[in-house]
BATOR-454656 format. One line per field, with one value per residue (C-alpha): residue number from 1; chain; residue in three letters; z, x, y. Coordinates in steps of 0.1 Angstrom, whole numbers, always signed. Example, Ala and Ser with C-alpha at 12.3 -4.5 7.8 and 13.67 -1.06 7.14 Angstrom:
% residues 2
k = c(1 2)
c = c(A A)
r = c(ALA SER)
w = c(+78 +71)
u = c(+123 +137)
v = c(-45 -11)
***
This chain:
% residues 737
k = c(1 2 3 4 5 6 7 8 9 10 11 12 13 14 15 16 17 18 19 20 21 22 23 24 25 26 27 28 29 30 31 32 33 34 35 36 37 38 39 40 41 42 43 44 45 46 47 48 49 50 51 52 53 54 55 56 57 58 59 60 61 62 63 64 65 66 67 68 69 70 71 72 73 74 75 76 77 78 79 80 81 82 83 84 85 86 87 88 89 90 91 92 93 94 95 96 97 98 99 100 101 102 103 104 105 106 107 108 109 110 111 112 113 114 115 116 117 118 119 120 121 122 123 124 125 126 127 128 129 130 131 132 133 134 135 136 137 138 139 140 141 142 143 144 145 146 147 148 149 150 151 152 153 154 155 156 157 158 159 160 161 162 163 164 165 166 167 168 169 170 171 172 173 174 175 176 177 178 179 180 181 182 183 184 185 186 187 188 189 190 191 192 193 194 195 196 197 198 199 200 201 202 203 204 205 206 207 208 209 210 211 212 213 214 215 216 217 218 219 220 221 222 223 224 225 226 227 228 229 230 231 232 233 234 235 236 237 238 239 240 241 242 243 244 245 246 247 248 249 250 251 252 253 254 255 256 257 258 259 260 261 262 263 264 265 266 267 268 269 270 271 272 273 274 275 276 277 278 279 280 281 282 283 284 285 286 287 288 289 290 291 292 293 294 295 296 297 298 299 300 301 302 303 304 305 306 307 308 309 310 311 312 313 314 315 316 317 318 319 320 321 322 323 324 325 326 327 328 329 330 331 332 333 334 335 336 337 338 339 340 341 342 343 344 345 346 347 348 349 350 351 352 353 354 355 356 357 358 359 360 361 362 363 364 365 366 367 368 369 370 371 372 373 374 375 376 377 378 379 380 381 382 383 384 385 386 387 388 389 390 391 392 393 394 395 396 397 398 399 400 401 402 403 404 405 406 407 408 409 410 411 412 413 414 415 416 417 418 419 420 421 422 423 424 425 426 427 428 429 430 431 432 433 434 435 436 437 438 439 440 441 442 443 444 445 446 447 448 449 450 451 452 453 454 455 456 457 458 459 460 461 462 463 464 465 466 467 468 469 470 471 472 473 474 475 476 477 478 479 480 481 482 483 484 485 486 487 488 489 490 491 492 493 494 495 496 497 498 499 500 501 502 503 504 505 506 507 508 509 510 511 512 513 514 515 516 517 518 519 520 521 522 523 524 525 526 527 528 529 530 531 532 533 534 535 536 537 538 539 540 541 542 543 544 545 546 547 548 549 550 551 552 553 554 555 556 557 558 559 560 561 562 563 564 565 566 567 568 569 570 571 572 573 574 575 576 577 578 579 580 581 582 583 584 585 586 587 588 589 590 591 592 593 594 595 596 597 598 599 600 601 602 603 604 605 606 607 608 609 610 611 612 613 614 615 616 617 618 619 620 621 622 623 624 625 626 627 628 629 630 631 632 633 634 635 636 637 638 639 640 641 642 643 644 645 646 647 648 649 650 651 652 653 654 655 656 657 658 659 660 661 662 663 664 665 666 667 668 669 670 671 672 673 674 675 676 677 678 679 680 681 682 683 684 685 686 687 688 689 690 691 692 693 694 695 696 697 698 699 700 701 702 703 704 705 706 707 708 709 710 711 712 713 714 715 716 717 718 719 720 721 722 723 724 725 726 727 728 729 730 731 732 733 734 735 736 737)
c = c(A A A A A A A A A A A A A A A A A A A A A A A A A A A A A A A A A A A A A A A A A A A A A A A A A A A A A A A A A A A A A A A A A A A A A A A A A A A A A A A A A A A A A A A A A A A A A A A A A A A A A A A A A A A A A A A A A A A A A A A A A A A A A A A A A A A A A A A A A A A A A A A A A A A A A A A A A A A A A A A A A A A A A A A A A A A A A A A A A A A A A A A A A A A A A A A A A A A A A A A A A A A A A A A A A A A A A A A A A A A A A A A A A A A A A A A A A A A A A A A A A A A A A A A A A A A A A A A A A A A A A A A A A A A A A A A A A A A A A A A A A A A A A A A A A A A A A A A A A A A A A A A A A A A A A A A A A A A A A A A A A A A A A A A A A A A A A A A A A A A A A A A A A A A A A A A A A A A A A A A A A A A A A A A A A A A A A A A A A A A A A A A A A A A A A A A A A A A A A A A A A A A A A A A A A A A A A A A A A A A A A A A A A A A A A A A A A A A A A A A A A A A A A A A A A A A A A A A A A A A A A A A A A A A A A A A A A A A A A A A A A A A A A A A A A A A A A A A A A A A A A A A A A A A A A A A A A A A A A A A A A A A A A A A A A A A A A A A A A A A A A A A A A A A A A A A A A A A A A A A A A A A A A A A A A A A A A A A A A A A A A A A A A A A A A A A A A A A A A A A A A A A A A A A A A A A A A A A A A A A A A A A A A A A A A A A A A A A A A A A A A A A A A A A A A A A A A A A A A A A A A A A A A A A A A A A A A A A A A A A A A A A A A A A A A A A A A A A A A A A A A A A A A A A A A A A A A A A A A A A A A A A A A A A A A A A A A A A A A)
r = c(MET PRO THR LYS ASN ILE LEU VAL LYS LEU ARG ARG TYR LYS ILE GLY THR PHE THR LYS ASN LYS ARG MET LEU LEU PRO ALA LEU PHE ALA ILE ILE LEU VAL PHE SER LEU MET LEU PRO THR TRP VAL THR ALA ALA SER ALA THR LEU GLN LEU PRO ASP GLY GLN ALA ILE THR CYS PHE GLY VAL ASP SER ALA SER PRO ALA SER SER VAL ALA LEU SER LYS ALA SER VAL MET GLU GLU GLU GLN VAL THR PRO MET VAL ALA ALA GLY PHE THR HIS THR VAL GLY LEU LYS SER ASP GLY THR VAL VAL ALA ILE GLY ASN ASN PHE VAL GLY GLN CYS ASN VAL ASP ASP TRP THR ASP ILE VAL ARG VAL ALA ALA GLY GLY TYR HIS THR VAL GLY LEU LYS SER ASP GLY THR VAL VAL ALA VAL GLY SER ASN SER ASP GLY GLN CYS ASN VAL GLY ASN TRP THR ASP ILE ILE GLN VAL THR ALA GLY ILE TYR HIS THR VAL GLY VAL LYS ALA ASP GLY THR VAL VAL ALA VAL GLY TRP ASN GLY GLY ASN GLN CYS ASN VAL SER ASP TRP THR ASP ILE ILE GLN VAL ALA ALA GLY TYR GLY HIS THR VAL GLY LEU ARG SER ASP GLY THR VAL VAL ALA VAL GLY TYR ASN GLY PHE GLY GLN SER ASP VAL GLY ASP TRP ARG ASN ILE VAL GLN VAL ALA ALA GLY SER TYR TYR THR VAL GLY LEU LYS ALA ASP GLY THR VAL VAL ALA VAL GLY ASP ASN ALA TYR GLY GLN CYS ASN VAL GLU ASP TRP THR ASN VAL ILE GLN ILE ALA ALA GLY ASP GLY HIS THR ALA GLY LEU LYS PRO ASP GLY THR VAL VAL ALA VAL GLY ARG ASN ASP ASN GLY GLN CYS HIS SER GLU GLY TRP THR ASP ILE ILE GLN ILE ALA THR GLY GLY TRP HIS THR VAL GLY LEU LYS ALA ASP GLY THR VAL VAL ALA VAL GLY ARG SER TYR TYR GLY GLN CYS ASP VAL SER GLY TRP THR ASN ILE SER ARG ILE ALA ALA ASN VAL MET HIS THR VAL GLY LEU LYS ASN ASP GLY THR VAL VAL ALA VAL GLY TRP ASN SER TYR GLY GLN CYS ASP VAL GLY ASN TRP THR ASP ILE ILE GLY ILE ALA ALA GLY PHE ARG HIS THR VAL GLY LEU LYS ALA ASP GLY THR VAL VAL ALA VAL GLY ASN ASN THR ASP GLY GLN CYS ASP VAL GLY ASN TRP THR ASP ILE ILE GLU VAL ALA ALA GLY SER ARG HIS THR VAL GLY LEU LYS ALA ASP GLY THR ALA VAL ALA VAL GLY TRP ASN ASP TYR GLU GLN CYS ASP VAL GLY ASN TRP THR ASP ILE ILE GLY ILE GLY ALA GLY SER LEU HIS THR VAL GLY LEU LYS LYS ASP GLY THR VAL VAL ALA VAL GLY ASN ASN THR ASP GLY GLN CYS ASP VAL GLY ASN TRP THR ASP ILE THR HIS ILE SER VAL ALA SER TYR ASN THR VAL GLY ARG LYS ALA ASN GLY THR VAL VAL ALA THR GLY GLN ASN TYR TYR GLY GLN CYS ASP VAL GLY ASN TRP THR ASP ILE THR GLN VAL ALA ALA GLY SER SER GLN THR VAL GLY LEU LYS ALA ASP GLY THR VAL ILE VAL VAL GLY GLY ASP ALA GLY GLY GLN TYR ALA ILE ASN SER TRP THR ASP ILE ALA GLN VAL ALA ALA GLY SER TYR HIS THR VAL GLY ARG LYS ALA ASP GLY THR VAL VAL ALA ALA GLY PRO GLU ILE GLU LEU ALA LYS TRP ASN LEU GLY VAL VAL GLU TYR THR LEU THR ILE SER GLY SER PRO ASN GLY SER VAL THR THR PRO GLY GLU SER VAL PHE THR TYR ASN ALA GLY VAL MET VAL ARG LEU ILE ALA GLU PRO GLU LYS GLY TYR ARG PHE VAL ASN TRP THR GLY ASP ALA ASP THR ILE ALA ASN VAL ASN ALA ALA THR THR ILE ILE ALA MET HIS GLY ASP TYR ALA ILE THR ALA ASN PHE ALA VAL ASN TRP LEU LEU ILE GLY GLY ILE ILE ALA ALA VAL VAL VAL ALA VAL GLY LEU ALA ILE LEU PHE MET ARG ARG ARG ARG ALA ALA ARG THR LYS ARG GLN ASP ARG LYS ARG ALA ALA ARG LYS LYS HIS)
w = c(-594 -617 -635 -668 -668 -654 -682 -710 -694 -696 -731 -740 -724 -749 -737 -735 -710 -691 -670 -659 -650 -635 -601 -606 -608 -572 -561 -588 -576 -540 -555 -572 -540 -521 -550 -546 -504 -503 -526 -506 -472 -440 -420 -413 -381 -373 -341 -330 -290 -264 -228 -207 -171 -151 -150 -138 -131 -152 -145 -158 -141 -148 -124 -89 -75 -54 -44 -18 +4 -14 -31 -47 -78 -92 -104 -122 -110 -91 -100 -61 -47 -68 -74 -67 -59 -44 -66 -44 -40 -19 -5 +10 +34 +47 +70 +67 +41 +39 +17 +6 +2 -22 +7 +15 +45 +49 +65 +73 +90 +95 +117 +138 +166 +160 +151 +108 +109 +132 +102 +118 +121 +86 +63 +27 +15 -18 -21 +3 +3 +29 +40 +58 +89 +84 +65 +45 +32 +9 +16 -12 -3 -9 +25 +37 +70 +81 +109 +125 +127 +128 +137 +110 +106 +79 +90 +91 +65 +85 +69 +32 +8 -25 -30 -58 -52 -22 -20 +11 +11 +42 +64 +40 +24 -9 -22 -57 -56 -81 -102 -107 -79 -50 -14 +7 +46 +65 +64 +38 +44 +7 -2 -13 +0 -22 -46 -42 -77 -95 -118 -144 -122 -123 -103 -79 -63 -32 -24 +6 +3 -32 -49 -85 -106 -136 -158 -181 -212 -200 -190 -154 -129 -94 -63 -36 -32 -62 -52 -72 -103 -90 -101 -137 -151 -174 -206 -199 -225 -231 -193 -183 -146 -122 -92 -65 -50 -20 -41 -75 -100 -126 -154 -174 -211 -232 -254 -225 -221 -190 -177 -147 -132 -100 -77 -94 -68 -68 -105 -95 -125 -149 -165 -203 -221 -203 -228 -227 -188 -178 -142 -122 -89 -68 -33 -13 -37 -58 -89 -100 -134 -141 -174 -193 -189 -149 -146 -126 -134 -108 -108 -80 -43 -36 -3 +14 -15 -27 -65 -62 -80 -108 -100 -98 -122 -125 -106 -115 -90 -75 -46 -29 +0 +19 +18 +2 -27 -29 -53 -59 -78 -99 -71 -47 -28 -21 -23 -9 -12 +6 +44 +65 +35 +29 +35 +70 +86 +58 +83 +79 +67 +92 +112 +137 +148 +181 +181 +165 +161 +145 +136 +116 +84 +86 +106 +112 +126 +139 +130 +154 +130 +133 +100 +99 +76 +71 +53 +48 +39 +20 +4 +24 +20 +57 +48 +32 +60 +38 +42 +78 +95 +132 +147 +182 +185 +163 +165 +136 +135 +114 +81 +91 +108 +132 +139 +168 +161 +184 +188 +200 +169 +148 +116 +101 +69 +57 +57 +70 +65 +102 +104 +121 +103 +112 +140 +118 +147 +177 +197 +229 +224 +241 +233 +206 +199 +169 +172 +142 +134 +160 +171 +207 +218 +255 +262 +283 +310 +316 +294 +264 +231 +204 +170 +148 +148 +182 +182 +212 +227 +222 +218 +248 +268 +272 +311 +314 +337 +354 +324 +316 +289 +266 +245 +218 +204 +180 +199 +232 +245 +279 +297 +325 +352 +373 +405 +387 +381 +348 +332 +298 +276 +247 +239 +267 +252 +259 +293 +278 +297 +332 +347 +372 +398 +385 +406 +406 +366 +347 +311 +294 +256 +240 +211 +193 +219 +251 +272 +290 +319 +335 +370 +386 +398 +364 +364 +339 +340 +311 +306 +272 +247 +253 +229 +218 +254 +247 +281 +305 +316 +354 +356 +339 +358 +351 +327 +314 +284 +270 +234 +228 +194 +180 +191 +209 +239 +242 +270 +272 +298 +315 +302 +267 +256 +246 +253 +240 +245 +225 +188 +168 +134 +112 +129 +152 +181 +164 +188 +208 +199 +199 +223 +232 +222 +237 +224 +211 +190 +181 +149 +140 +124 +133 +160 +158 +183 +180 +194 +217 +185 +164 +140 +140 +139 +128 +131 +110 +83 +57 +75 +79 +45 +31 +49 +30 +3 -8 -32 -68 -89 -127 -154 -191 -223 -254 -282 -321 -352 -381 -420 -414 -386 -362 -326 -326 -288 -271 -300 -315 -290 -254 -228 -189 -166 -130 -114 -114 -142 -167 -203 -232 -263 -298 -324 -358 -390 -427 -453 -462 -427 -391 -357 -341 -306 -282 -278 -254 -223 -229 -194 -189 -215 -201 -232 -254 -284 -282 -306 -280 -244 -212 -194 -157 -152 -128 -146 -178 -204 -240 -258 -294 -314 -342 -378 -404 -439 -439 -455 -452 -472 -493 -499 -505 -532 -547 -552 -563 -591 -597 -598 -621 -644 -644 -650 -681 -694 -690 -706 -736 -738 -740 -768 -787 -781 -790 -824 -830 -826 -850 -878 -872 -880 -910 -923 -914 -933 -964 -966 -969 -997)
u = c(+298 +295 +261 +272 +289 +258 +237 +263 +261 +224 +221 +247 +224 +199 +168 +174 +204 +186 +166 +198 +215 +185 +196 +222 +198 +191 +228 +231 +201 +215 +251 +228 +213 +247 +265 +235 +233 +273 +266 +245 +249 +246 +224 +209 +200 +172 +174 +136 +135 +156 +155 +183 +196 +224 +255 +252 +214 +196 +163 +164 +132 +104 +76 +61 +52 +23 +22 +1 +14 +44 +53 +87 +104 +136 +164 +196 +232 +240 +205 +194 +225 +229 +195 +191 +154 +135 +105 +78 +57 +29 +33 +4 +6 -19 -35 -11 +0 +35 +43 +77 +78 +99 +130 +133 +115 +86 +50 +27 -8 -30 -22 +10 +1 +36 +54 +53 +42 +76 +93 +93 +128 +137 +157 +174 +151 +147 +123 +98 +80 +53 +47 +20 +31 +66 +77 +110 +130 +158 +184 +205 +235 +222 +216 +181 +161 +129 +104 +75 +69 +102 +87 +101 +136 +116 +132 +169 +182 +209 +237 +225 +244 +244 +208 +185 +154 +135 +101 +82 +59 +34 +61 +97 +115 +134 +157 +177 +213 +233 +248 +215 +216 +191 +189 +156 +153 +121 +97 +107 +83 +76 +113 +103 +139 +156 +169 +205 +213 +192 +208 +204 +173 +160 +125 +110 +78 +69 +34 +25 +46 +63 +87 +88 +118 +121 +149 +166 +157 +116 +114 +101 +113 +97 +102 +79 +46 +27 -5 -24 -1 +11 +47 +40 +53 +84 +69 +60 +77 +82 +72 +82 +69 +56 +34 +27 -7 -10 -18 -13 +10 +6 +28 +29 +38 +53 +25 +1 -18 -16 -10 -18 -17 -26 -57 -86 -115 -123 -116 -85 -67 -94 -71 -69 -89 -67 -51 -29 -18 +16 +17 -1 -5 -17 -34 -47 -72 -78 -55 -51 -41 -31 -36 -17 -47 -44 -74 -72 -88 -95 -109 -114 -124 -140 -159 -141 -150 -111 -119 -140 -112 -134 -138 -98 -80 -48 -30 +6 +11 -7 -1 -25 -26 -45 -82 -75 -60 -38 -32 -6 -20 +2 +1 +15 -17 -31 -64 -75 -104 -111 -110 -105 -110 -149 -158 -168 -150 -173 -188 -177 -209 -231 -251 -279 -269 -284 -265 -239 -231 -205 -190 -164 -168 -196 -211 -247 -258 -294 -306 -327 -357 -357 -340 -309 -279 -250 -214 -190 -191 -226 -220 -248 -271 -266 -260 -296 -312 -324 -358 -361 -385 -393 -364 -351 -323 -297 -274 -247 -238 -212 -231 -266 -280 -309 -334 -358 -388 -407 -436 -416 -411 -377 -364 -333 -314 -282 -272 -301 -283 -289 -321 -305 -330 -360 -370 -405 -428 -411 -430 -424 -388 -368 -331 -313 -279 -264 -235 -219 -247 -275 -299 -309 -340 -346 -385 -400 -407 -370 -370 -351 -356 -330 -329 -300 -272 -272 -247 -228 -263 -258 -295 -305 -317 -356 -348 -334 -354 -345 -325 -318 -290 -280 -249 -238 -208 -195 -207 -216 -244 -244 -272 -270 -295 -311 -290 -258 -248 -242 -253 -240 -245 -226 -193 -165 -131 -115 -136 -161 -187 -166 -190 -206 -188 -194 -212 -223 -222 -240 -232 -218 -202 -195 -170 -161 -146 -144 -168 -164 -185 -184 -184 -206 -177 -165 -138 -138 -137 -129 -127 -121 -95 -68 -41 -37 -44 -78 -89 -61 -84 -77 -64 -90 -115 -136 -155 -190 -193 -172 -174 -156 -141 -128 -91 -95 -116 -127 -136 -154 -140 -166 -146 -157 -122 -115 -90 -84 -62 -54 -44 -42 -50 -46 -51 -83 -59 -57 -85 -62 -74 -110 -133 -167 -176 -210 -208 -184 -182 -158 -156 -127 -107 -120 -134 -162 -173 -206 -199 -223 -234 -244 -217 -197 -159 -137 -106 -92 -70 -88 -86 -51 -43 -62 -33 -6 +13 +44 +61 +59 +90 +89 +112 +116 +113 +126 +114 +128 +122 +143 +135 +136 +109 +89 +79 +42 +33 +35 +46 +78 +81 +92 +71 +70 +60 +60 +88 +78 +53 +58 +54 +49 +71 +61 +89 +74 +94 +91 +86 +116 +128 +128 +130 +167 +168 +173 +207 +222 +213 +195 +193 +162 +143 +123 +131 +157 +147 +107 +95 +67 +81 +79 +97 +98 +107 +132 +153 +158 +159 +177 +179 +181 +159 +176 +161 +178 +173 +146 +167 +143 +121 +145 +161 +126 +119 +154 +147 +115 +128 +157 +134 +112 +142 +152 +118 +114 +152 +138 +108 +127 +151 +122 +105 +139 +143 +112 +117 +149 +134 +107 +132 +152 +122 +112 +149 +149 +118 +131 +160 +138 +121)
v = c(-102 -67 -61 -56 -89 -103 -92 -99 -134 -137 -127 -156 -182 -201 -205 -243 -238 -212 -232 -253 -218 -197 -202 -177 -148 -145 -140 -115 -94 -94 -83 -54 -46 -44 -22 +3 +2 +8 +37 +57 +73 +54 +74 +110 +125 +149 +169 +170 +173 +187 +181 +194 +188 +204 +185 +150 +154 +127 +108 +71 +65 +87 +81 +76 +42 +44 +10 -1 +12 +26 +59 +65 +83 +66 +86 +82 +82 +111 +130 +131 +142 +174 +186 +226 +221 +193 +181 +179 +147 +129 +93 +73 +45 +23 +50 +80 +105 +120 +150 +160 +200 +214 +228 +191 +191 +163 +166 +137 +132 +103 +74 +79 +50 +35 +72 +70 +104 +117 +134 +169 +171 +155 +178 +175 +149 +143 +112 +96 +66 +53 +15 -1 +15 +33 +60 +62 +91 +92 +119 +139 +121 +87 +77 +68 +77 +56 +63 +43 +5 -17 -50 -65 -49 -27 +8 -9 +14 +34 +19 +21 +45 +53 +50 +67 +56 +39 +21 +4 -23 -32 -47 -43 -19 -17 +6 +10 +19 +41 +8 -7 -32 -37 -41 -47 -51 -60 -90 -117 -148 -146 -141 -105 -92 -120 -92 -91 -108 -83 -59 -30 -20 +19 +13 -7 -11 -33 -52 -68 -97 -92 -66 -56 -43 -23 -28 -4 -21 -19 -54 -65 -88 -97 -118 -130 -143 -152 -170 -144 -145 -106 -119 -134 -102 -120 -115 -79 -54 -16 -10 +27 +23 -3 -2 -26 -32 -59 -89 -74 -55 -27 -18 +13 +10 +36 +41 +49 +17 -1 -38 -57 -91 -108 -105 -87 -94 -57 -51 -31 -52 -40 -14 -30 +1 +27 +49 +80 +77 +89 +78 +47 +42 +9 +5 -22 -31 +0 +13 +51 +67 +101 +115 +142 +166 +165 +142 +109 +76 +48 +12 -12 -14 +17 +11 +38 +62 +57 +59 +89 +110 +119 +157 +164 +183 +200 +170 +161 +133 +105 +79 +53 +42 +12 +30 +62 +85 +114 +140 +166 +199 +219 +249 +226 +219 +184 +166 +134 +107 +76 +70 +100 +120 +120 +158 +148 +180 +203 +223 +258 +265 +256 +280 +273 +240 +230 +195 +177 +143 +121 +87 +69 +91 +112 +143 +152 +184 +195 +228 +251 +247 +211 +201 +182 +186 +158 +158 +129 +94 +86 +53 +40 +69 +79 +116 +118 +136 +165 +159 +153 +176 +181 +165 +168 +144 +130 +96 +89 +51 +36 +34 +50 +81 +82 +111 +117 +135 +157 +134 +106 +86 +79 +78 +64 +63 +45 +3 -17 -51 -58 -42 -11 +14 -7 +18 +28 +15 +31 +54 +75 +77 +103 +99 +77 +61 +45 +20 +0 -21 -15 +12 +19 +39 +56 +55 +80 +55 +49 +15 +6 -8 -18 -33 -46 -66 -90 -116 -101 -94 -57 -51 -73 -40 -53 -57 -21 +2 +36 +48 +83 +81 +56 +51 +22 +14 -11 -44 -32 -9 +12 +25 +58 +50 +79 +70 +75 +39 +25 -9 -23 -56 -70 -77 -72 -84 -50 -47 -19 -32 -28 -2 -19 +0 +35 +59 +95 +95 +121 +114 +88 +83 +53 +44 +15 -4 +19 +36 +68 +88 +119 +123 +146 +165 +176 +144 +116 +77 +55 +15 -4 -5 +19 +10 +46 +58 +68 +61 +81 +106 +103 +138 +156 +183 +207 +187 +193 +167 +138 +123 +91 +83 +53 +59 +96 +107 +144 +165 +199 +219 +246 +277 +262 +252 +214 +188 +151 +122 +91 +86 +114 +98 +128 +162 +156 +168 +205 +217 +237 +271 +262 +282 +293 +254 +246 +207 +180 +149 +125 +102 +78 +104 +137 +157 +185 +211 +229 +268 +288 +308 +275 +274 +246 +234 +205 +187 +161 +150 +167 +199 +198 +185 +214 +237 +222 +233 +216 +245 +247 +241 +244 +236 +243 +219 +230 +209 +216 +196 +190 +181 +145 +140 +158 +156 +156 +156 +179 +201 +219 +251 +260 +246 +252 +223 +212 +194 +160 +163 +134 +143 +121 +127 +111 +113 +110 +102 +115 +90 +71 +76 +57 +65 +52 +68 +92 +106 +135 +133 +99 +90 +113 +92 +61 +44 +57 +31 +39 +70 +71 +74 +95 +116 +132 +169 +172 +199 +221 +194 +189 +159 +145 +121 +104 +93 +74 +62 +34 +6 -18 +3 +12 -21 -37 -10 -18 -52 -49 -31 -54 -81 -64 -55 -94 -105 -80 -89 -126 -120 -101 -127 -156 -135 -134 -172 -182 -158 -174 -208 -200 -186 -218 -239 -220 -223 -259 -265 -243 -266 -295 -284)
***
């Protein structure tokens, strides 16, 4: 109904009939609003940010899932098939680390007991993922390769095609296809591989027994075990990346906040106060978040120092494994904290060292002046030896360190849960040895004493005599007698105490579950756990000293060179170039050598990792503004970023306008309908942010104006009616008179 007619009709109503017809006012007002709306332009566009990829190279997922233990990057259709340069990245498995170089080749260090690090011949790789004990590589043609444990078929990916993202759980592997569907192989005990009905998926993450999928609309799906609520993600919205820990799930929201569900025994889900995060990673019991300034935050399990990333800077990507965290720096180098990466190999500055000792994750050095230095894992204070003096012997336990003083007394620092450091009353000691949780001392009279954990009778050495050397493993103790025979007590599950027939032994070394002896003729014998071949020393000759590590055995030859057998859990085999060595020591993940000149060398994962340079690839991000809105973060200019960096975009409209969406190469945006979102730099990008007139606001203003006008008219009509009524009463009164 035309506005003019409405107003005319209103004038004709008397005050008495207005109440009867007042319901016509509301439709009339809506009609007025509709007329105004049709008269105005329908929308306004403003270009405010641009990201440009080469043809067809769009990223639909923008993060790296470093779940425990997995690492992956999801890309859109054809993006991985045509990349001119590969985006460097790192992935972390339970006990190994993988690096993808910019030339498409792959490097790996760490536990290689089932071949999970055998990636030297891989080429044309565009993404990598690390599972519990296997490694997965996505090739540029969309096919997939895998090495390592295949106990549950987790490496059976040879027939996969058209894959754009891969992730690896502990015993299963998952791939996203270009059409948004998902495939999975491996252990399916919790139905974690039942993903065949998933659609519209842009990224996946895999935990121990569950699989998580991120949909293009920012919602999340999950299948598999849910005993801790790790699959309760149905109500998540506006998610831009997911990560799966062993028994928990983490989600990154477009606004930079983080959500988590599932097992929180170590506080790994305590991420509710995190803000401005651009990437997340989930490990066995710890969670890490990357901030835009290149720093890293972490919560959760820290018994191996895996959360000690507070000093990191210039990080562009993170990955979390079972007990370690890895960061890729902008210059292509890699840093790590946690098991194998405690700094136990930081011995390059040591001088005047007369003796060395090593255990799982720390290294101890005795100086010529009787003082002691130590590096590595120090969570229990096992490296707090700076005030020791007058020391003539040292031993390194799992979490404690023991020092023998010149007067025959003993000092100890570190974990004392089982009394392994209660050596203050010992006297007349000439040698010390340290096991996992017990300490042994050799007295000058050839007897032995021991303190600490004794559940396996590893401390029952009170009847030993004629002992000239001692050694301590995790659960057993060994003594070398002056006649060259050997005695042992404690756990013998792996045969580590089967030394009764040894003869002519001049030196012993004891590891966690095996025992090694050097014979007078320079040959070597070994007994105990041989899973990694650490006891395969039968052909060794010309050996002057042996050192037994958790998975490797090291032998020092008369010419000062070193040989090693067993498991290479991350570079401790890198001793081929060593010369002029006077003593060797072996930890769980590293090997140490003391040179004749008193300096020290070391080999291990952190030494090898320090050599990595995965390459540097850079792309530009061009951002421009418009009259109707602007991009406030990161600003309006031309920016250069490392490949793979996640950049937060925030578009803010001017008053009277609202953000609509991102268009152009829209597949590059995490959420095209969010003004605050994230983009990963995998090319030179150009996109457009669109703004429209805020009709809700304008409609409200128009409605308010119309209502106000209508009320004013009603008020005026009422006054006029009242005045007319008074006049009518006066006229009627005059007529009576």
